[in-house]
C-alpha positions in Angstrom: 26.4 0.1 -22.3 27.5 -3.3 -21.1 24.3 -5.8 -20.9 23.4 -8.1 -18.3 21.0 -11.0 -18.5 18.4 -11.5 -15.3 16.2 -14.5 -15.1 13.9 -13.6 -11.9 10.4 -14.0 -11.2 8.1 -16.0 -8.4 9.6 -19.1 -6.7 8.8 -22.3 -8.1 8.8 -21.0 -11.8 12.2 -22.7 -13.0 14.5 -19.8 -13.0 17.5 -21.9 -12.0 17.1 -24.4 -14.7 16.7 -21.6 -17.3 19.8 -19.5 -16.0 22.4 -22.7 -16.5 21.0 -23.1 -19.9 21.0 -19.7 -20.8 25.0 -19.4 -18.9 26.0 -22.5 -20.8 24.9 -20.9 -24.0 26.7 -18.0 -23.4 29.9 -19.4 -21.9 29.2 -17.3 -18.8 28.3 -18.0 -15.2 25.4 -17.8 -13.0 25.5 -15.0 -10.1 22.7 -16.0 -7.4 20.2 -13.5 -6.5 18.4 -15.5 -3.5 18.9 -14.5 0.2 18.4 -17.8 1.2 20.9 -19.6 -1.1 23.8 -17.7 0.3 23.8 -19.8 3.5 25.8 -22.8 4.6 23.8 -25.9 5.2 20.1 -24.4 4.1 19.9 -27.0 1.3 16.5 -28.4 1.2 14.3 -25.8 2.2 16.1 -23.3 -0.5 15.7 -25.7 -3.1 19.3 -25.3 -3.5 20.5 -26.4 -7.1 22.8 -29.7 -6.6 26.0 -29.9 -8.7 24.0 -32.0 -11.3 21.4 -29.5 -11.8 24.3 -26.7 -12.1 25.6 -28.6 -14.9 29.2 -27.7 -14.9 27.9 -24.0 -14.8 30.3 -22.1 -12.1 27.4 -20.4 -9.7 28.1 -17.6 -7.5 26.9 -16.3 -4.2 25.9 -19.5 -3.2 26.9 -20.8 0.4 29.4 -17.9 1.2 28.5 -17.7 4.8 27.5 -19.9 7.6 24.1 -19.9 9.2 24.8 -18.0 12.2 25.9 -15.0 10.6 23.8 -11.8 9.2 24.0 -10.6 6.0 22.7 -7.5 4.3 21.9 -6.2 0.7 25.2 -3.8 0.9 26.9 -6.9 1.5 25.5 -8.8 -1.1 26.2 -5.7 -3.6 29.9 -5.6 -2.3 30.7 -9.2 -3.2 28.3 -9.8 -6.4 29.5 -6.4 -8.1 32.8 -7.4 -8.5 32.2 -10.7 -10.5 29.5 -8.9 -12.4 32.4 -6.6 -13.5 35.1 -9.7 -14.4 32.4 -11.4 -16.3 31.8 -8.0 -18.3 35.9 -7.4 -18.8 36.0 -10.8 -20.4 33.3 -10.1 -23.0 30.8 -12.4 -21.1 27.1 -12.0 -20.4 26.4 -12.0 -16.8 23.8 -14.4 -15.8 21.7 -12.9 -13.0 19.3 -15.6 -11.5 17.3 -15.2 -8.3 13.6 -13.9 -6.9 15.1 -11.4 -4.2 14.2 -8.3 -5.6 16.4 -6.0 -3.6 19.5 -8.2 -4.4 18.8 -7.8 -7.9 18.1 -4.1 -7.7 21.4 -3.5 -6.1 23.2 -4.8 -9.1 21.2 -3.0 -11.4 21.0 0.4 -10.1 22.7 2.9 -7.8 20.0 3.6 -5.5 18.8 7.1 -4.4 16.3 8.5 -2.1 14.8 11.4 -3.6 16.0 14.7 -2.4 14.8 13.8 1.2 17.5 14.8 3.6 18.8 13.1 6.3 17.8 13.2 9.9 20.2 11.5 12.2 17.9 11.6 15.4 15.1 10.1 13.7 17.0 7.5 12.3 18.8 6.5 15.6 15.3 6.1 16.9 14.6 3.8 14.5 17.7 1.8 14.8 17.3 1.5 19.0 13.5 0.2 18.0 14.7 -2.4 15.7 17.2 -3.4 18.4 14.4 -3.6 21.1 11.6 -4.9 19.4 12.9 -6.7 15.6 12.9 -6.7 12.6 9.5 -8.0 12.0 7.9 -5.2 14.6 10.2 -2.9 12.5 8.4 -3.9 9.1 5.3 -3.7 10.6 5.4 -0.3 11.4 6.1 0.2 8.1 3.5 -1.7 6.6 1.1 0.6 8.7 2.4 3.9 7.6 3.4 3.1 3.9 2.1 -0.2 2.8 3.1 0.8 -1.1 7.0 0.6 -0.1 6.1 -2.5 2.2 5.5 -4.4 -0.9 8.7 -3.8 -2.5 11.1 -3.9 0.5 11.9 -7.2 2.6 11.7 -7.2 6.1 15.7 -8.4 6.1 16.8 -5.0 4.4 16.6 -3.0 7.5 18.7 -0.1 6.2 16.1 0.8 3.4 12.9 -0.3 5.7 14.5 2.5 8.3 15.1 5.0 5.6 11.4 4.5 4.5 10.0 5.3 7.6 12.5 8.3 8.2 11.1 9.7 5.0 7.9 9.7 6.3 8.4 11.1 9.9 10.4 13.6 8.4 8.3 14.5 5.4 4.7 13.5 6.6 4.6 11.9 3.1 5.1 8.4 2.2 8.4 7.2 0.6 6.2 5.7 -2.1 5.3 9.2 -3.1 8.3 10.7 -3.5 10.4 10.1 -7.0 13.5 7.9 -5.9 16.3 8.0 -8.0 17.5 5.2 -9.6 20.8 5.4 -11.7 21.3 2.6 -14.2 24.7 0.6 -14.0 24.3 -1.2 -16.9 22.2 -2.3 -19.6 20.2 -5.2 -19.1 17.5 -7.9 -20.2 15.2 -9.6 -17.7 13.1 -12.5 -18.2 10.6 -14.1 -16.1 7.9 -17.2 -16.3 4.5 -16.3 -16.2 2.5 -19.3 -15.1 -1.1 -18.9 -14.7 -1.9 -18.4 -11.0 -3.6 -21.8 -10.2 -0.7 -23.5 -11.9 1.6 -21.7 -10.2 -0.1 -22.8 -6.9 0.3 -26.2 -7.8 4.0 -26.0 -8.6 4.4 -24.7 -5.1 2.7 -26.9 -3.4 4.3 -29.6 -5.2 7.6 -28.2 -4.0 6.9 -28.1 -0.7 5.8 -31.6 -0.7 9.0 -32.4 -2.1 10.9 -30.8 0.5 9.1 -32.8 3.3 10.1 -35.8 1.2 13.6 -35.1 1.1 14.2 -34.5 4.9 13.3 -31.0 5.6 12.2 -31.5 9.0 15.5 -33.4 9.7 17.4 -30.7 8.4 15.7 -28.2 10.2 16.5 -30.6 13.5 19.9 -30.6 12.7 20.4 -26.8 12.6 18.2 -26.6 15.8 20.9 -28.7 17.2 23.2 -26.2 16.8 21.7 -23.7 18.5 20.3 -21.9 15.2 16.7 -20.8 15.6 14.1 -18.0 14.5 16.0 -15.4 16.2 18.6 -16.0 13.3 18.4 -14.0 10.4 18.5 -17.3 7.9 15.9 -19.1 9.7 13.6 -16.3 8.5 13.5 -18.1 5.4 9.7 -19.6 4.4 9.9 -23.4 5.1 12.7 -23.0 8.2 10.9 -20.4 10.3 7.6 -23.0 10.0 9.2 -25.6 10.7 11.1 -24.6 13.7 8.3 -23.0 15.3 6.3 -26.3 14.3 8.5 -28.4 16.3 8.7 -26.3 19.3 4.9 -26.1 19.2 4.1 -29.6 18.4 2.7 -29.5 15.2 2.6 -32.3 13.1 4.3 -32.5 9.7 0.9 -32.0 7.7 0.3 -29.0 9.6 3.6 -27.1 9.2 3.5 -28.3 5.4 -0.4 -26.5 4.7 1.3 -23.4 6.6 4.5 -23.0 4.4 2.3 -23.7 1.0 -0.1 -20.8 2.0 2.9 -18.7 2.9 5.0 -19.2 0.0 2.0 -18.4 -2.0 1.9 -15.2 -0.2 5.8 -14.5 -0.8 4.9 -15.7 -4.7 2.4 -12.8 -5.0 4.9 -10.1 -3.3 7.4 -11.5 -5.8 5.2 -11.0 -8.9 4.1 -7.4 -7.6 7.9 -6.5 -7.3 9.1 -7.8 -10.7 6.3 -6.3 -12.4 7.5 -3.3 -11.9 11.1 -4.0 -13.1 11.8 -2.2 -16.5 12.7 -4.0 -19.9 11.5 -7.2 -18.0 10.0 -9.9 -21.1 7.0 -12.2 -19.6 7.3 -15.6 -21.2 4.6 -18.3 -21.2 5.6 -21.5 -19.8 6.3 -23.1 -23.3 8.2 -20.2 -24.1 10.6 -20.5 -21.5 13.8 -22.0 -23.1 17.4 -20.8 -23.5 16.8 -20.1 -27.2 14.2 -17.9 -26.6 15.7 -16.1 -23.9 19.0 -15.4 -26.1 16.8 -14.6 -29.0 15.1 -11.8 -26.7 18.5 -10.8 -25.4 20.1 -10.4 -29.1 17.0 -8.1 -29.9 17.8 -5.9 -27.3 21.2 -5.1 -28.3 
């Protein structure tokens, strides 16, 4: 089978720089798997790589839609898969880089949901609930009835959240208790950097401090002046949501900063839970996180 290289893991672990180094060594290109890098104008809060940091390596799936638009995992799959196929047809190894697990899985696997049939009436009920109450309330309902599935799904992935709720209502059993069918599209090797928890939290804190120093609050103000707020999908990103709400409620920078740090730590824990279940993943110590080491692992897997 054709092989992909996946650089994944928690936020603030140096994925982007490692992916650039690997893509350069492989004479390939990077395909971002980050649900916030897709938005134009969201730069500071997403730690979007600069042209200098990309070092001449072609990057895909960054700045592809305006912040006013919604974007689903199926749309990501539809845009990113042809790029993967093109690179493979050219004899190159695509480098998938990001921390959005459901984006990565959409490329690696054709996802199924066991043998549970669909129920149009139940699905319509939850679609109407989503339209009426919003995705946060929908996701909260999934957390209530099937917390295990909630750890591997994202609140923005409303299609799969609704499907999990549908399975529970139709069968009386959690989706997490049923065998999903994962049909591999490609052979792949995945790597992630495994920082000790306290060191990871320190890196997160430093990143948040740097975002504020670089003008995160002004970036959010500029977007709000364009009419963008937490009603838009893009502002569900950690950093943007907290600053937006903080500005509306008169919070100072220090308070917003601490809330973002805490929420980012919680998000990193969810990412680690997700990726520890990913097959063919190699966890590197921080001192091992070099392109040479990754290529060694990649070659050993062929």
